[in-house]
C-alpha positions, 0 to 999 in steps of 0.5 A: 111852440115847437113840437116835441120832434124838434126839441128831440131832433136838436139834442146829442144822441147818447153816443154823441155825448160819449164821444164828447165826454171822450174828447173831453177826457182825452184834453184833460189827460194831455194838459195834465202830462204836460202840467206833471211834465213842467212840475217835473222840470222845475223841480230838477232845476230847483234841486239842482240850483240847491246842490250848486248853492251849497257845493259853493257854500262850502268851496267858500267855507274852505276857502275862509278856513285856509285863509283863517289858518294861513292867517294864523301861521303868519302870527305865530311865525311873527311872534316865535320871530319877535321872541315873545311868547303866542297868546293862548286861543 
């Protein structure tokens, strides 16, 4: 059997425990800071994609509305040339 002196000598001192805890806390803070930075970058990327997507959708909508407007004007011009009254829409 081991004597009580041998058992006590292998246990860390309170100061060693404090240093170990401090090192673990530093590592935890560093990991958390890295995760938060990555999370912020992801949020900014997602917001940017949403804004670009919305802008693209508005551009397409504007293009389609202008195309519809020109098609309607073309139909009106053809009906005037033919002399027939235009149907109400």
